[in-house]
N, C-alpha and C positions, 0 to 999 in steps of 0.2 A: 154304309153311312148310318149312324144312329138315328132312331126315330124320337129321341129325347128332345125336349124343347131347347132351343138355342140359348146358351147363357150369354147375356149382354153385359159387358163390363163398361161402366161409365165412370170416368174420373171427373169429379165435381170440385170446382174452386171458384167461389164468387160468380157463379153462373146464372144467377137469378134472372138476369135480363132476357135470356133466350131459352133456358132449359125447358120451360113449359111447352114450347113449340117442338122441341126435340122429343120430349116424352109423348106428346100427342101423336107424333109421327111413328113412334114405336107401336103405340096402340093400334095404329091403322095398318100394320103389316098383314099381308095376305099370304097364305100358303105355307106358314111356318109358325109353330108355337114358340114361345119365348119365356125366359125368366130374366129379370133385370137385377143386377147388383150394382149399387152406386157407392163409390168411395168418396166421402166428403173430406176434403183436405183443409179443414178449418175455415170454412166459409163464414164471412161476416155479413152476408146479405140474406135474402129470403129463399135462396136456392134449396136448402134442406127442407124448409117448410113446404115448398112446391113439390118436392119429391114425396114427402109424407102424404100430402093431399092426393097425389097421383096414386100412391100405393093403396089408399083407402078404397079406390075404385075396383080393386082386384082381390082375388082370394088371398088369404094369408100365405106368405112365403113367395108369392110371385114377384114382388118387388121388395128388395132388402136394402136398407141404408146402413152403411158401415162407416166407422171413423177411419179416415185415411192416415198415412204416416206423416203427412205434412212435410214432405221432402221433395216435392215437385211431381209433375204429372207422370213421368216415367216410373218413379217409385210407387205412386198410387196404383197405376195399372198393374205393376208386377205384384203388389200385395193382394190385389183382387183375384189373382190367379188361384190363390189358396182356397178361395170360397167357391170356385167354379166346379161344376160337376165334371169328373174326369172321363165320363162316358158320353158326353154331349158335345156338340159343336159350340164354338164360342165366337162372338163378334165384339170388337172394340167399338166404343161409341164416344164421340166428343160431345161436349155439353151445349154447343151452340149451332149445330147443323140441323137440317131437316131431312129425314130419310124419306125416300120415295117408297110407295107401298110394296114394291118388289125387292127391296134391299136384301132381306134375309133369304127369300126364295131363290134369288139369283146366286147368292153365295153358296147355298146348299147344293144347287145343281152343279155349280162349278167345282166344288171339292169332290162331289160324287163322281164326276167325269174323270177325275185324276186317279181313281182307284184306291186301293188300300195303302196305308202308310201315312206318315206325317205330310199334310198338305195345307196350303193356304191359297184361297181364292181372293184376289185383290182386284177390285173393280175401279171404276172411274167416277169422277164427280163433275158437277156443273158449278164452277166458281161463280159466286154471286156477291153483290155488294151487301152492306149491312142490312138493307131492307129486303134482301133475297131477290133482287132483280138480277137475272142471269147476265153474266159477263162473257164467259168463254169456258169450254170444257177443259178439264185437266189434261196435261200432256201424257202420252204413253211412251214407254221406253223404246228406244231405237235399237238397243243391243240386248242380247240374251240375258236372262236372269240366271243366277247360280252363285256358288260360293265365291268365285273369283271377282264377281261384282259386289257381292254382299260385304266383303271385307273392306271395301272402300266407300260404299254408298248404300243407303236404304233403297228398297225396291219399289215402294209405293205407299200411298196414304193408308195409315192404320185405320182410319175411320171407315174404310171400305172393306177391310179384311174380314174373312170368315175362315176359321180354323177347323180342321177336322178333329174328331176326338183324339186321334193319335197325336196330332200336333199339340193339343191341349195337355195331354199327359207328358209329352216331351218337355214343354215349357214349365210345367209344374216340377218336374225333376231338375230342371236347370234354374229354378227360381232363386234358390239361395245364392248360387254363383253370380247371377245377374244383379241381385240386390247388393251383395257384398262389393262387387266391382263398380257399382253405380253406373251402369250402362246409360248412355245419353238418351236413348229413345226406346220405348217398349216395342214399337212396330219394326224398327231396324233390328232389334234383338230377335224378335220372332222370326223374321226373314233369315237372319244370320244363323240361328241355331237349327231351324228346320233344314236349311241348305246344308249345313255342316253335318247333320245327322243322316243325310242321304234322302231327305224329302224334297218336295217341290213347291214352288210358288208360281202361280200364273197371273198375268195381268189381263183383264177383260175390258174391252172398250165400253161395255154397258155402263151407263151412268145410273148410280143407285142412290145418290143423295145430293142435296144442295149444300155446298160448302160456303158458309157465311164468312166473307172476308171483312175484317175490321182492324182497328188500330193495334189490337193486342196480338193478332196472328199474321198480319201482313208481312212482317220482317221474316217470318218463317219460310216464305216462298223463295224459290231461286229463279223465277222467271220474270223478275222485275229488276230494274237497275239497283234499287236499294238492297234487294235480296242478294244479288250477285256481289255487290260491294261488301256486304257484311260477310259473305262466305269467303271472299278473298282475304279479308282481315282475319277471319278465324284460322285460315291456313297459315298466315304469317305470324300470328301471336301465340301459337301453340294450342289453341282451343281444339282444333281438329285433331291434332296429334294426341291430345288427351282423350278424345273420343275413341280413336283407334286403340289406344292403350287399354282403355276400360273394356272395350269389346273383346280384345285379345285376352285380358285377364279373366273375363267371364267365361270365354271358351276354354281356357286352360283349367278353370275351376270345374268345368263340366266335361272334362276330357273323356270320361267314360261313355258319354253320349254320342261322341263323334265317330265317324268312320275313320279307319286307319289313314286313308288318303287325305281326308279333311284335316286330321290332326297333324299330319306331316306338312300340309300347306300352312296351317296356323304357326307351327314351329319355324318354318322357313321365313314367314313374314316377320315374326318376332326377331329372328336373327338378322334379317335385312335391316329392320328399323334400328336395331342396336348398333349397327356399324356407323350410322350417321353419314352425312355428306354425300358426295357423288356415288359412293359404293352402296348406300341405302337406295338411292334412286335406281341404280343399275339392278340391284337385287329385286326390287318390286317389279321392274319391267320384265325381268327374266321369268318371274313367277306368273306373268300374264294377268296381273290384277288390273282392273279398269273401272272407270266410272262411265255413265251413259254417254257423255260427250267426249270426243277426243280432246277438246280444249280442257275439260275438267280433269281428265287423266293427266294431261301434260302439266297442269298446275300442281297436282298432287306430287308428281315426280320432281318438279322444280322445288316445291317445299321440302321434300325429302333431301334433295341435293344441298339445300341451304341449312340443313340440320334442324328444321322446324318440326319434324315428326318424331324425333328421337325421344324416347321416354325419359 
């Protein structure tokens, strides 16, 4: 593992209400050096000014504020990869969380334990209300992580991820393909590419941050009735199928980074989805693709049978 400071990539967009607390929690990290790169996606509030004031507390270059692409959070994070040090670990950072002091140190120990090669340590969070009052811990996966899972579902919260330098270099090499395909989520893409390249991601029950739940991110969860209903709608209106197609196009665009076995699985999934109808569902089932819950897997297969996943 590199002894270089961890590169922290923070995507900012109108985050002035809470970003100061997040920045202060970064400053309180113990057992790990860090360098912060912030991509501002056209904020119209005082978020960028708060970042500049924070930067003034540290040596030049430790905190950098860049202009984002203004094409959504996933594209913002993907563009930040170009500014990351290729020989240093990397952590993704949301604008309204609060990190616990061991967030980086836990991630560094986790990827070190995985040995050489592309690796991601993904920890857990304490879900809180808008005032940071604890509600419940984030759930852990019940089924194994790996490419057959990653092709259908993200593997964990990006705000807890820490990537090894090898994983950083891999994502930098795959950056152009991911941007061109407009992948739906940077953390899902990181898990997907690392898995497809023969690397590993692990989930750790250790809680490393306070996840602030509020109106703008509540619908992103899948453990609420609203979240489950929204996800069912996405399955049926073609949104989820569009995500799968974007991820496959990105993997196809980065084919030289994939293992032969992974590329074969990607091509087989593409062929199955192209058939549409019951044959698509049968093809996905035969490939052994799955989501974390059996009900979730069944819903995906049902959507495929109805032709909702066909590109």
